[in-house]
N, C-alpha and C positions, 0 to 999 in steps of 0.2 A: 634591364636598362635598354635604351635605344642607342644604337651605335650611329656614328656619322653617316653610315651607308643605309640607314633606315632598317637595320637588321636587329630584330629583337633578340636579346640573349641574356642568359644567366649561367652561373657556374656553381658546382658543388665540389667540395674538397674533402679528402679523408687522409688517413695516415699513409695510404698506399698510392694515392694519386688524386687527380681531379677530373671532373667532367665539365665540358662547356656545351651548352645547348643553344642552337641558333634556330630561329623560326622565321622563315620568309616565304611568302607566296605558297602557304600551305605545305611547306616542306620542312620537316624537323631534321636538323643535322646534329648528331651527337659526336663529339670528339673527346676521346679519353686519353689523358696524358699520364705518363709515368711520373710519379712524385719528384719534384724539383728538377725535372728535365722534360723539355719539349722534344727531345730527340726520338722518343718512342711514343707513338700515338696510334689510335685506332679510330677511324671515322666511319660513321654509318649515316645514310640519308633515308629517312622514313616519311612516306606521305602521311599527312594529317587529314583524316576523314572529317568532313564538315558535318556539323550537327544541325539538321534542318529543324529540329525541335527547339532551336534557339529562336525561331520565328513562330508566329501564331498562324493557325489554319486560315484565318481570314486574310492573311497576307498572300494567299495563293488563289488565283482565279482559274476556273475550269476553262480549258482551251479545246481539247479534242481527245479522241482515243481511237485505238485500233483494236485488233483482236487480242493482243497480248498486254498492251500497256495503256495507261491513261495519263494525260499530260495537264499540268497546271502551271500557270505563269506567275512569277513573283510580282506583286503590286504593292508590297509593304514599304516601310520607311527605307531610305537609302542605306544600303549595306554593301560594301565591296564584295562580300562573299556571294550575294544573291542577286545583285543588280544585273539585269539583262540575262536572266536565266529562267529555265523551266524545269519543273520536277517531273520526272517520268517514274510512274509507279506500276509495278506488276499487278495483273488482275487474276482472279480465280473465279470459277463457276460458283454461283450463289449457294447451291446445296452442299458444296464440298468444303466449305470453310470450317476447319476444325477449331475447337476451343484453344485458346492460347494459355499455356501454363507458364508459371514463373520460371525464368531462366536467366539467372544473373550473369552468365557468361555468353548469352546468345549473340550479343552484338559482336563480341570478339570472334565467335566461331563462324558466323555466317560469312561466306565469301562475297566479294563484290559481285554485282550483277554481271552475268556472263557477257552481256552486250558490250561492256567496257573493254574486257580483255579481247573479245572477238574483233572489235573495231581496231584496237591498237596493233594486234598481231596479224590480222587478216585484211580488213578493209583498207587500211592505210597502205597496203602493198599493191592495191588495185585501183584506188581512187586517190587523186592528189589531195593532200591534207587540207588545202584551202577550200575544198568542196565538201568537207566533213564537219559536223558539229563537234564542239568540245564536249567530252563526257568525263564525269568524275563521280566517285561514290559519295553518298551522304547517309548519315545515320537517321533512322526514324524509329518510332515505337508505336505500340498498339493504341495507347490512349490518344496520341496525337492524330493517328490515322482515323480513329473513330470520330473525333471532333471534326476532322476534315470531311468525312463522309456525311455527317449530320448537316454540315454547312453547305456542301456543294452537290450532294447526290441529286437534288431536284433539277439541277442544270443539265444533267446528262440526258441523252435521248431515251425515251421510254423503253424502246425495244432492248437497249443495252442494259438498262437497270434490271430488266427481267431475267437476263442471262448471266450477268457477272458483276463483280464489284472489286474494289481494291482488296488485295491480298493482305489481310491483317496479320498474318504470321511472319511477314517480312520485317527485317530489322535494318535493311539498307535499300535505298532508292538510287536514282541516277539524276545528277544535276547536269543539265545540258544547255547549250547556247539557246537563248530565246530568239527564234528566227521570225516570230510573228508579232511580238508585242511592242516594237518600237514605233517611232514616228515615220512609218512607211506603209506601203501596201504590200502585203505578203501574198503571193500566189502559190498555192500548192497544187501540183499536177501529179497524178499517178499515171505515168505514160503507158505501162503494161508491155505487152510482147512486141519486140522490135524486129521480128524476123518471120519469114516463111521457112519451114523446115526443108532440109536437104531431102532429095527424092530417094536416096539410097536405101533407107530402112523403112520406107512406107509400103504398106500393102497395096495391091492392085486396086482395092476398093477405096482406100482413103487417099491415094496419091493425087487423083484429079481434083479432089476437094481441098486438101491441105495445101497444095502448091498454088492454088488460085486465090483462096480467101484466108486471111490471117486468123489466128485463133481468137483474138479479141472480137473481131467483127462477126465471126460465126457465133460465138457465145452471146454477143449482144442481140443478134437476130433471134436466137432461140429464146432468150429471156424475154425479149419484147413480145414475142408471140404468146408467151405464157402470161402476159399482162404486167410484167415488171417495168419499172421506170429505169431506163438505161441511156447511155451516151450512144444512141443508135447511129448517128452520122459520123462520129469520130473514128478515125482509123489511126492507130499508133504508127503505122509505117509512113504516114504523111508527116507526123511530128518528127520522126527520126530521119527523114529523108535528107535534110540539109538544104532542100530546095525552097527558096523563099515563097513561091506560090503555094506549095503544098503545106509548108509550116503555117502560113497564114490561114489556109483552109482549116487546118487542124485546130487552130485557136478559135476561129469562128465556130466550128462544130462543138468545141468544148463549151464556149460561151452560150450557144443556143441550147445545149442540153442542160447546162446549169440554170438558165432562165426558165426553161419549160418544166424543170423538175423542182422549181423553187429552191434551188441550191442543195438538193438532197443527193445528187449523184456524187460518187466518191472520186471521180477522175479530175474534178476541179473544185477547189475551195478557195475562197478569198477572205483574207483577214485584214482588218483595219484596227490599229491600236490594240492588237491582241484578241480581237473578237471576230468570230466568223460572221460575215454579213450575208444577207439574203439578196436576191435580185431587187426586191423593193427598196433595199438600202444601198444600191449600187452607187448612188451619188456621193456616198461617204468617201469614195476613192478620189474624188476631185480635190484639188488644192483649195485652200481657204480663200484665195483671191479669185476663184472662178465662180461665176454665177451658175449655181446648180440648175436653175430653171431653164437656162439657155442651152446647156450642153448635155443634159441627161439623155436626150434622144440619140446622141452620137456616142454614147459611152462605149458601145460595142467596138466601134472603130478606134476610139482613143485608147481603150484597153489593149486592143490588138497592136496598135502602133507603138505602144510602150513596151509590150512584151516581146514582140517579134525580133527586134535587133538583139536582145539579150539571148534568146534561144538560138539565133543563128550564130552568134559569136562564141558562146560557151562551148568548151569541149566535152561537157558532161554527157549530152545526149549521144554523141559519137562513142564515148567511152562505154556507156551502158549498152549500146547496140553491139559493140565489139565483144564485150564480156558475155552477153547473152548468146551470141552465135558461136563463139569459140568454146563455150561450156556446154551448151545443148547441141551436141553434134550428132546424136543418135535419134532425137525425138523420143518421146515416151514409148513409142512402139518399138524402136530399136533397142532401147534400154530394157524393156520387158522381155524381148526375145533373148537378149544376152543373159538376163537373170535366169531364165529357164534353161538356157544352154549350159550355164555354169552349174546349175543345180543337178541337171540330169547327167552331167559329166563327172560328178563326184563318185568315187569308188563305192561308198556306202549306198548311194542311190542305186547304182547299177546292180549291186548285190541284192538289195532289197526288192527291186522290181524287175529282176531278171525274168525274161519271158520264156515260156515254153516254145521251143523251136518248132513244135508240131502243131501248135494251136494258134488261134487268133485272139488276142486279148484286147481289152479296151486300152486306150492310151494311159500310161501311168499318171498319177496325180502330180501336181507341182504346187509349191507354196506361193501365195500372192507376192508380188514384187515388194521388196522392203521388209518382209516378215520373215524372221529367222526360223529355221527348222533344223532338224538333226542333220540335214544334208548340206545346208548352206546358212552361214551366220551373217547377220547384217547389223552389227551394233551401232548405236547412235554415235556419230563422230564427236570426238573430243577436240579441244583446242590443239592438242598435239597432232591429231589426225588432219585437221584443217591446215595447219602450218606445213605439215609434210606434203599434203596434196598441193599446196601452192608452190612449194619448192619444185615439184615436178611440172606443174602447169606452166610456171614461169621459166622453166629451163628450156634449153634448145632441143631437148629430146622430143621426137615426134612419134606419136602413135599412129597406127594405120586405122583411122576412124571408119574407113569403108569396110574393113574386115576386123572388127574389134575382137580381141582374144578374151576368153572367159577369165584368164588370169588377171586381166586388167579391170574386172568388174567393179572393184572397190573404187578405182579412179573415176569410172564413168558415173557411179552412183553419187559420189560427192560432187562431181562436176554438174550433174543435173540439179542437185539440191541448191548449189550455189547459183546456177542460172535462174532458179525459181526465186531466189532472193532479189535478184536484179530485175526480174519480171514484175515483182510486187512492190518494189520500193517507190518512193515519191521524191520529187524535187521541190524545193521551195525557192522561188525567185523573189527577191526584194526589189520593189520599184519605188520611185518617188511618187508622191501623189500626182494624179493626172492633171494636166493643164490644157488650156485651149490650144495653145501652140507654143512649142518650146523645142530648142535643139536637143538632139539625143545626147544625153550625158555619157561621159566615158564609162565603159562597162568594166567593172571590177570582178576578178575571179570569185571573191567571196559573196557576190550577189546570188550565186546559184549554189545551193547546198543539197546534198543527197541525204535523205533520212529513211528510217524504217528498214534498216539493213540487218535485221535479226536473221540468224541461221534457221533454215528449215529442218524439220524433223524427218527421219527416215520413214516413219509410219505413214506419212502423207503420200508417199509414192503410190500406194494402193488406191487411194482416193483419186489421185490425179489420173491414173490410168483409166479408171472407171468413168470419170468425168469426160475425159478425152473421147472415149468411145460413144458416150451418150450425146455429146455435142455434135460429133461428125454424123452420127446416125440421124439425128434430128435435122441437121442442116441439109442433108442429102435430099430431103423432101421439099426444100425451099424452091419456089417457082423462079425467083430471080436471084441468082447467086452473084455476090459482089466480087469484083476483081480488085485485089490489093496489089500494089507495086512495091516490091522490095528493092530499093535502090542499091543496097550493099550486097546483094546476093551474088 
């Protein structure tokens, strides 16, 4: 029955008592009463997982994808469960997809996607809730996924199709707020690194390079020299500066790189009605009452004028900048040095590689950063590890970052991994369609949302250390080194 409050409910009775079930807003409340008396009762609230298989695969349109997930937007018949949502599905490498065996209890056994728990328990402690998308778990099955692949695989970029695809072994996906599919222009920006590193833990060789040119600009120059298409003029420190002139320049540089690359760079993407547009389709950003032929030439300026006040007003960029610089306090060089110090300080290591006091030996070996050995373990962080780390990070306890102790290695490892999440995340800004001339509308907090906040894996530290060394070495040979200004340093 439907109660006056719009609460769906039913009850069951037996000789020992009765149960009343309430369902509202995807929450099942079960109240158990002792027979003939409401004075003794037990109440439990259980979340009801949505069945995405209640929809058809053709109700979902391909939007975009990253390294770990692929995103589809709901375009089917009006349904309060799915209206205004996107479906995020995990991917796997094409050659490693195992056959799916029948498992009647698989749906119950598979936990929710870890990104849901990670956002609720970790990200919501660092980023205001109004700047985060809604995330909830949904059930999927192999047959439904196979039909979705058959229908939408052709819409994916060719290079992506060769490498990975939807993970058919999953029985749960993630339903999230659709930030790009409404009647607005959605601008996705991947800001990247917001800081120049502190000098304390840099070597004499890298110090003059790293403290002058930001990591993104160095990497862009190296990649451009290798023939890749990159956002060469864009500097993240301009975007994070909070200075109107510099933020405007950053938007110009992103727009120019987007135009020159025909929309293929990943630092700027523009969506209209849920579809990624190319520079040739830029007029789709204009309001319907605007003559596209008259205003297309000034789109760069109109786009900038609409985006600039939002980026200057939102606290999101400042928050990301602060998080990056308070988490990455050692740079990968300092973290690597601390790793080796912690390893060589272990009693087992000293016993194993004790040197002959009369001879000269080669330096003893050490394991790569982030790779566990008999002398030093580095397990992947669990949710409990992350929440414990945040307790310490957000506390008033201050560590001596200039002289990090080997006993605090785990703290610094998790801090660097978390900084990497914020260096690689994206923001989505929702704008009204561009007009020829209009007053700047009031800016709402929910206009800017931070996405792609998945935790990073410990095994990537080794790769990052190597990449850092390669970038700096290659950039040292550059004839004209760029000077980047870190406002908040």
